[in-house]
C-alpha positions as CSV (number, residue, x, y, z in Angstrom):
1,M,117.9,95.6,103.7
2,I,117.5,92.9,100.7
3,E,116.8,89.4,102.0
4,I,117.9,86.6,99.9
5,P,115.7,84.0,99.9
6,E,116.9,80.4,101.5
7,G,115.3,78.4,98.6
8,L,117.8,80.6,96.4
9,V,121.0,80.5,98.4
10,A,120.6,76.6,98.3
11,S,120.0,76.1,94.7
12,Q,122.8,78.3,93.8
13,S,125.1,76.3,95.8
14,E,124.2,73.0,94.9
15,F,124.2,73.7,91.1
16,N,126.9,76.8,90.8
17,G,129.3,75.9,93.7
18,A,131.4,78.8,94.6
19,A,130.2,81.0,91.7
20,G,126.7,80.5,93.0
21,R,128.1,81.7,96.5
22,S,129.5,84.7,94.8
23,F,126.5,85.5,93.2
24,I,124.1,85.3,96.5
25,A,126.7,87.4,98.3
26,G,126.6,90.3,95.7
27,L,122.7,90.7,95.4
28,P,122.0,92.7,98.0
29,G,124.4,95.4,96.6
30,L,123.3,94.5,93.1
31,A,119.5,95.0,93.9
32,G,120.7,98.5,95.9
33,R,122.0,99.6,92.8
34,F,119.5,99.1,90.1
35,L,117.0,100.4,92.9
36,E,118.4,103.6,93.1
37,E,119.7,103.8,89.5
38,W,116.4,103.1,88.1
39,G,114.1,105.0,90.6
40,L,112.4,102.3,92.2
41,R,110.9,101.4,95.2
42,R,109.8,97.9,96.7
43,D,106.4,96.7,96.6
44,G,106.1,93.3,97.8
45,P,108.2,90.0,99.2
46,A,110.8,88.7,96.9
47,L,110.2,86.0,94.5
48,Y,112.8,83.8,93.3
49,G,113.3,80.7,91.0
50,M,116.6,78.4,90.8
51,C,118.5,81.2,89.2
52,A,117.1,84.3,89.8
53,L,115.8,86.6,92.2
54,V,112.5,88.9,91.6
55,L,111.5,92.0,93.5
56,P,108.2,93.6,93.0
57,V,109.0,97.4,92.3
58,V,107.3,100.4,91.6
59,R,108.9,103.0,89.3
60,V,108.8,106.4,91.2
61,S,108.8,108.4,87.7
62,D,105.1,107.3,86.9
63,G,103.7,104.9,89.4
64,R,104.1,102.1,86.9
65,R,104.7,98.6,88.6
66,A,107.2,96.1,87.5
67,A,109.8,93.6,88.5
68,L,113.5,93.6,89.3
69,K,115.0,90.2,87.7
70,L,118.8,89.7,88.9
71,Q,120.7,86.5,87.9
72,A,123.9,85.3,87.0
73,V,124.9,85.7,83.1
74,D,126.0,82.4,81.9
75,E,125.4,81.0,78.3
76,E,121.7,80.1,79.1
77,T,120.7,83.7,80.7
78,V,122.7,85.8,78.2
79,G,120.4,85.8,75.3
80,E,117.2,86.4,77.5
81,P,116.6,90.5,77.1
82,V,117.5,90.0,73.1
83,A,114.9,87.3,72.9
84,L,111.9,89.3,74.9
85,K,113.0,92.2,72.6
86,V,112.6,90.4,69.6
87,W,109.5,88.5,70.5
88,G,108.1,91.5,71.7
89,E,108.2,93.6,68.7
90,A,106.9,90.4,66.9
91,G,104.0,90.7,69.3
92,A,104.8,87.1,70.6
93,G,102.8,87.3,73.7
94,V,106.3,87.5,76.2
95,V,106.7,89.8,79.0
96,G,107.7,93.2,78.3
97,L,111.3,94.4,78.8
98,L,111.5,98.0,80.3
99,A,115.0,98.0,81.1
100,H,118.3,96.3,80.9
101,D,122.1,96.7,82.2
102,A,124.2,94.3,80.0
103,A,126.9,94.1,82.1
104,T,125.2,92.6,84.9
105,G,122.0,90.9,83.1
106,V,119.5,93.0,85.3
107,M,116.2,93.3,83.7
108,L,112.9,95.3,84.7
109,L,110.0,93.7,83.4
110,E,106.4,94.3,83.2
111,R,104.5,93.2,86.0
112,L,102.3,90.0,85.8
113,D,99.8,88.2,88.2
114,E,102.3,85.9,90.2
115,R,99.1,85.0,91.8
116,R,98.0,83.1,88.2
117,P,100.2,80.7,87.0
118,L,99.4,78.4,84.1
119,T,99.6,75.9,86.5
120,G,96.5,77.1,88.6
121,V,94.2,75.9,85.6
122,A,92.6,72.8,86.9
123,D,92.1,70.8,83.4
124,A,95.8,70.0,82.2
125,R,94.6,69.5,78.7
126,V,93.5,73.1,78.7
127,A,96.5,74.1,80.1
128,V,98.6,71.8,77.7
129,R,96.7,73.6,74.6
130,V,97.5,77.4,76.1
131,L,101.1,76.3,76.3
132,A,101.1,74.9,73.0
133,E,99.6,78.2,71.7
134,S,102.0,80.2,73.2
135,L,104.9,78.1,71.9
136,A,103.4,78.2,68.4
137,R,103.7,82.2,68.9
138,L,107.0,82.1,70.1
139,V,108.1,79.5,67.5
140,A,106.8,81.5,64.7
141,V,109.8,84.1,65.2
142,P,113.3,83.7,63.6
143,A,116.2,83.4,65.9
144,P,118.5,86.6,65.5
145,E,122.1,86.1,64.7
146,G,124.8,85.7,67.9
147,M,122.0,83.4,69.7
148,R,123.2,80.2,70.9
149,R,122.3,77.1,68.6
150,L,120.9,73.7,68.9
151,G,123.2,72.2,66.3
152,D,126.1,73.4,68.8
153,V,123.7,71.9,71.7
154,A,123.7,68.6,70.0
155,A,126.9,67.7,69.0
156,L,128.1,68.3,72.7
157,M,125.2,66.0,73.8
158,L,126.1,63.6,71.1
159,E,130.0,63.6,72.3
160,E,129.4,63.2,75.6
161,A,126.5,60.6,75.6
162,P,128.8,57.8,76.2
163,R,130.0,58.9,79.4
164,A,126.5,59.5,80.8
165,V,125.4,55.8,79.3
166,G,128.2,54.3,81.5
167,A,126.9,56.4,84.8
168,L,124.0,54.3,84.8
169,A,123.3,51.5,86.7
170,D,120.4,49.9,84.9
171,E,121.1,48.0,81.8
172,G,117.4,49.0,80.5
173,E,117.9,52.9,81.2
174,R,121.2,52.5,79.0
175,R,119.9,51.3,76.3
176,L,117.2,53.6,76.4
177,L,119.5,56.7,76.5
178,L,121.6,55.1,73.7
179,D,118.1,55.0,71.9
180,C,117.7,58.8,72.6
181,A,121.3,59.6,71.6
182,A,120.5,57.7,68.3
183,A,117.2,59.4,67.5
184,V,119.2,62.7,68.1
185,R,121.9,61.8,65.7
186,E,119.3,61.1,63.1
187,V,117.9,65.0,63.1
188,A,121.0,66.6,64.4
189,G,122.3,67.8,60.6
190,E,119.0,69.9,60.5
191,P,118.9,71.6,63.7
192,G,116.2,74.3,62.8
193,D,116.4,78.2,63.1
194,R,113.8,79.4,64.9
195,L,113.7,81.0,68.2
196,L,112.9,78.8,71.3
197,H,112.4,79.3,74.8
198,W,113.8,76.0,76.2
199,D,111.8,76.1,79.3
200,L,108.2,76.8,78.7
201,H,106.6,74.9,81.3
202,Y,103.2,75.8,83.4
203,D,104.9,77.8,86.1
204,N,106.6,80.1,83.3
205,I,103.6,81.2,81.7
206,L,101.4,83.8,83.9
207,A,98.2,85.8,83.5
208,G,98.7,89.3,82.4
209,C,97.4,92.5,84.3
210,A,94.5,94.8,83.1
211,E,96.8,97.7,84.1
212,E,98.9,97.0,81.4
213,G,96.2,96.2,78.8
214,R,97.1,92.6,78.8
215,A,93.9,91.5,80.8
216,G,92.6,87.6,79.7
217,E,96.4,87.0,78.1
218,W,98.7,84.1,79.1
219,I,102.3,85.6,79.0
220,A,105.6,83.8,78.6
221,L,108.6,84.5,80.5
222,D,112.0,83.8,82.0
223,P,113.3,82.1,78.3
224,K,116.6,80.1,78.1
225,P,116.6,81.1,74.7
226,L,118.7,79.1,71.5
227,A,117.9,78.8,67.7
228,G,116.7,75.8,66.7
229,D,113.9,73.0,65.9
230,P,110.7,73.8,67.6
231,G,110.6,69.7,68.6
232,F,113.1,70.9,71.1
233,E,110.5,72.9,73.0
234,L,107.9,70.1,73.7
235,F,109.5,68.0,77.0
236,P,108.6,70.8,79.8
237,A,104.9,70.4,79.2
238,L,105.4,66.5,79.1
239,D,107.3,66.2,82.0
240,N,105.7,68.9,84.6
241,R,102.4,67.9,86.1
242,F,103.5,64.4,84.8
243,D,100.7,62.1,84.1
244,A,102.1,58.7,82.2
245,S,98.8,58.2,80.9
246,E,98.8,61.7,78.9
247,V,102.4,61.9,77.7
248,V,101.4,60.4,73.9
249,W,97.8,62.7,74.1
250,R,99.9,65.9,75.3
251,F,102.8,65.2,72.8
252,D,100.1,64.6,70.0
253,A,98.4,67.9,70.9
254,M,101.5,70.0,70.9
255,T,102.7,69.0,67.6
256,G,99.2,69.5,66.0
257,V,99.0,73.0,67.4
258,L,102.1,73.9,66.2
259,G,102.1,71.8,63.0
260,L,105.3,69.9,63.4
261,D,106.5,66.8,61.7
262,R,105.8,64.2,64.4
263,E,108.6,62.1,64.0
264,R,111.2,64.8,63.9
265,A,109.5,66.4,67.0
266,R,109.6,63.0,68.6
267,A,113.4,62.8,68.0
268,W,114.3,66.3,69.6
269,T,112.2,65.4,72.6
270,L,114.1,62.3,73.1
271,G,117.0,64.4,72.8
272,R,115.7,66.5,76.0
273,V,115.9,63.0,77.9
274,L,119.4,62.8,76.7
275,Q,120.2,66.3,77.6
276,N,118.7,65.5,81.2
277,G,120.8,62.1,81.2
278,L,124.1,64.0,80.7
279,W,123.7,66.0,84.0
280,I,124.2,62.7,85.8
281,R,127.8,62.7,87.7
282,G,129.5,59.7,89.3
283,G,128.6,56.1,88.7
284,G,125.6,53.8,89.6
285,Q,122.9,56.6,88.7
286,R,119.4,56.2,87.8
287,L,117.5,58.4,85.3
288,P,114.1,60.2,86.8
289,A,111.6,58.2,86.5
290,D,109.4,60.3,84.7
291,H,111.6,60.8,81.8
292,V,112.5,57.2,81.5
293,E,108.4,56.7,81.1
294,I,108.5,59.9,78.7
295,A,110.9,58.3,76.7
296,R,109.4,54.6,76.5
297,R,106.0,55.7,75.4
298,L,107.5,58.3,73.0
299,L,109.2,54.9,71.3
300,G,106.0,53.2,71.4
301,R,107.0,51.0,74.6
302,G,104.5,52.1,77.0
């Protein structure tokens, strides 16, 4: 019996509606199928995020510990196995892909130490530097053909910006989101060609396992890959473990480690604020306070 965590049920229902509920309903059968087909046995309680169920497993044939990841295939997740393969071949510090079923999106991944996320590093500045170094390895790799592209994402963002601005209740936030759109418009013509993770925050970097020969390594996982400018990667490290007084220091540290043009990186980071603002539906809404503060400080208004 595969029990689905209530948190995953709730997030799928909230964000994906009927499609999310259908995905949840099919998970026990999907998990059972691949446990059998790939010769796996369960090896601990289920883990989950907003969109995926992860089952710790052992491969019966050789006793290798691994993780069975099940998630709905959509525009954000469809490129994950391709990206992991490309990054893996480049030695870019990502979780190993052991098997993949293209039709369902199910993946068998290298086991990492889920007890040791980068979030657990007490010194936030040390964690930022680790994350920046991980990003530098990832974005050194050019995106393969067929990956969704930041240029298309940016065009849609700019098209949707007037609606999002109109949904905001606060005049200052409306002006701020318009400034974010203006910044994106300045760089949208050169969207870049690097292979981006898009969601590299501190919980998406875990310690490697000694049995895999990766003791002492910090390893990235759970990408939502696209091809684009590395400046689009910085926002999660500013927003997670949020500290208003550290926004500019973190931004400068990351642009320094990655060797990025600061103004271009600022524009693409403001683009992430715009992108998040597009998720607002209905009138009379407010932007998250931390997003407002990040934008203000990057615009020199903090």
